[in-house]
N, C-alpha and C positions, 0 to 999 in steps of 0.2 A: 536564280538568285544569285546574290552578292556573296563575295566569299564569307564577309561577315555573318552574313544571313546563313549562309550553309552552315558556319561553324555551330551556329545559334541553335540551328534545327537539330544538326547531330545531335548536342548535348542536349538538348530536351527528350529527346528520343531514349538515350541513354537515361537521364531523367525518370521516364516514363515505365521503363522496362523493366531495369535491374534492382528496383524496390521487392518485384516478384520472385525472383530468384530461381526462374526455373531450369533445371538441368537443359532440357530440351532448345533452350535459347541461348544457351551459353554461348556455344560456339561462333552463332551467328552474330554477338553482338561484338565479338572483337574486333572485326575489321572496322567498324562503328567506332568502337573506342579510340583504336589505335590513329585512325584517319581522324576526328575530331582533336585529337592531342596534337598531330601535328600539323594542323589547320592553326589553332591556336598559338603553337612557336611561331609559325610565319606570321602570323597578326602581329605578334609581339614584335617580330624583327622591322616591320613595315613601320612600328611607331616611331623607329630607332632614328628616322631624320627629328621628327618633331622633338626627340629626347635630345638629339645632339644640339638643335637649338636651343632648349633649354639648358643645357650645358654650360652654351656661348654665352646666353643672359644671366646664368648665375655668376659665372667667370667675371662679367664686367662688372657686377654687382660688388665682388670683394674686391675689384680692381679700384673702384669707385671709395670704397672703403677706406680700404688702405691709402689712396691718395689724399682724402679728406684729413686723417690723421696725420700724416706726413705735413701736408699744406699749414693743418693749423700748429701743429708745432714749430715750423718754422715763421709763422705768423709772430708767435710769441718772443722771438728773439729780438724785434723790434721794440720791445715793450722796456720801461724803465726798471724796471722791478727786479733785481739784481738774482734774488732767488728763483724768480720765475724763468728768467733767461738761462741760468742753470740747470734746471729741470729741463728745461725745452731741447737745451744743448745736450746733457747727459742720453739723455730718451733719440734723440737725432743721431747720435753718435751708435747706439743699439742697431736701429734702423739701416743704418750705413753697413754694420755688420753683417746682416743678414741681406743687404742688396736694396741699393736706392733706389734702382728700377725693378725690382724684383718682380713687380705687375707685368711685366713685359717678357718674363720667362715662361718655359712651357706650363701645361697645367700643372706637373708632375712634381716640377722643381718648382715653381712658385706655390703649390699646395706645403711643399717640406720646408720651404721657408717661411712661409706665413705660422704654420704651427709651430717651429722654433721662436720665431718674436712673439706671438701670443704667450708662450710659455714662459719665455723671460719676463714679461710686463706682468703675468700675473702671479710669478712665483718667485722673484728676483726682490726681497727684500729692499735694496735699493733702489728698484726701477719702480717697485710698487708706491714707493714714499715719493719719488720724483713726479709718477704720474697723478698723484695726491694733489700735488703743488700745480701740476700744468692742468689739473681740472678737466682730464681726458678719459675720464670712466666711462660715459656715453659711448666714446668713440672705440674704446678698446671693447666693450659691449657689441656694438655694430659688426665691429672686425670679426668677433668670435662668429657672433649669428651667420653673417655671410661666408664664412670658410666653413661653417657646419651643413648650411643649406647647399652652397657648392658640392662639397663631400657625397651629400644623399644621393643628389641630382647624377651625380657622377658614377655613382655606384650602381644607379638603376640604370643609366644608360648602357653601361658595360654588362649588365644581367640579360639586357634585351640584343646588343649584342651579339653574345656569345649564342644565342638562338638560332643557328644558323639550319634553315630548311634544306632538305635534298633536292626539291623540287618546287617548282612557282604555286602560288596558292591558287591557279584555273586548276592543277593538275591535280591537286590536293583535292579540291571541291571537287572535283568530279568522282576522283575516290571516293569521296564519302557519300557522295550522291547515289552512287552505285551500291554501297554497303546498307544505306538506309533502304533503298530497293527492295536488298535481298531481305532486307531483315521483315518489312513490309510483307513479301509474299512468304516469308518462314511463318509469320504471327497467321495469316488467312489459313496458310495449309494447316496448320496445328489446332488451329480451331475448328477446322471440318473434320479434321481425323480424331481429336480428344473430346471437340464436344466443351471444353474445360471455359469455364465464366470468364477466369483470368486474361485469355487471348482475346474474348469479345470486347472487355475493357480496356486492355492496352489498344486495340485498334481503332475503338471511338475517339479515346483520349489522342492519339496520334493525329485522327481526322480532325480534330478540333485544330491541333497544332499548324496542320495543313491547309488549313480551310483560313486562319488568321493571318497566315503568311502569304497565301495569294490576294488575301485582302488588302495588305499591306504593299505587294509589289503592284496590284492594279491602280492603288494610288498615288504610287510613285511613277507608274508610267501615263497618268492622266496629268499629273503637275506637272511632266516633263512637256506632254505634248499641247499643254495650253500655254505653258512659257516659250515653248517654239513658235505656237501661235500669236502669243502677244508679240513678240519679237517683230514676226513676218510682218504683222498689221502695223506695228509701227515705223519698219522702213518703208510701207509702202506711203505711209501718211506723208 
């Protein structure tokens, strides 16, 4: 089984056995829970690379939103309307105060300065009036949404990054499989010695999960074999 499949299998076993709340099974369930939880942490960390890429994309989005606002205001400086030019000039001075090239700063510095800029544009009466004259409400909204989106993705990435496993996924998967096998054997022994129907029902449901997983694995191996054969035939043609 792949690492994610091992994790799902362990969680399914827990879901099946735990509701029965059988004291005789409690100690054997503990290693399954511990290994399954460790594997969940590992899988969360494995996605860290994808989350890092998502952070980079979100940062680019907010960079573009900032540059769009700045460029639009710069274009207004060439208009004949003196009031419009004055409003654009005032807004550009504010941007300079927070950093003309703040989009080139580190993630944390850019976030801090963008939040400050957004706060000024949305709470300072003078700037609110200038923004209305310049017609940049949609630009400000876009910048706010881009910054909020970045912060949400960055926080999610950091949570995944913090989940550092002590061992590799392969090792944890092996631990989980051993724990699941011990649990199955314990259930079989307890059914023989106690004759309780709950153990027979647990075994039946777990076997259904095992059969379903076996079908998934066989299907994956078949697809891989067919793909390999197809590539071989294509190369021979």
